N, C-alpha and C positions, 0 to 999 in steps of 0.2 A: 848916618844919618833912620830914621825908621821912614820907611817908606809906609804907605798907607795903602788898603786893603784892594783901591783901584786902580793904581799903578803899578802893584802886584800880579792884576790880571792883564795890562796891559803887557805888562813883564814875560806871561805869559805866553799870549797870546802870538807875541811878535816870537817869541822860539817858537810855538811848532808853524810859526806862516812862512820862517825865512827854513824851517826844515833843520836846526842844528839839533834841538830834541823835541821829547812830553816833556810836557811840565803843568803842576798845578798847585794853582795859585789857594792862599789860605786854606790849606788841609785841615786847620784844625779853629778856624772861622775868622770872621777877620780881623780879628783882636792881636794875634801875636804876629810878629813882623818874619812872613815862612813861606818859602816858596819849595818845593819839590821839583827836582829837575831829574829826567833818565837820559842820557845823551844814546843815542840809536849802538854806539861804536862806543858799548858796556864792559869789553875784555879791559883787562887788564893792563896795559901793553909789556910791560916785564914779563906778563904771564898767563899765553893765551887758556888758561882754565880757570881763573879767575875774573870772577864776575861783582861790578859794581852794578846795584840792581838803584834805588833813588838816592839821590843827593839833596840834602838840606840845605837851603841858605836864608838868609835875611834879604829881605830886595835888597836893601845895596849894595850886598855881595853876589846876586845875581848878576845886578845892570854893571859892577867894575867887570867881572869874571868872563860875560858874552858880548863885553862893549855892545847897549844898546842902548845906549845915551836916550833913556828915557828919564 
């Protein structure tokens, strides 16, 4: 299910308020269903030298992955 820009903004705000990650809602405008997330522990567990940058989710995937309940 696609989310709208306001819901993605709520998700980003909740992620940052709870201290889970840095999030940017609607990085390419309000139309694309996208949210960028960068977790604070951004090293790959299997290899401490590999770094994961920003991860792009759809609004629904972000809501499910982080159990936001929005």
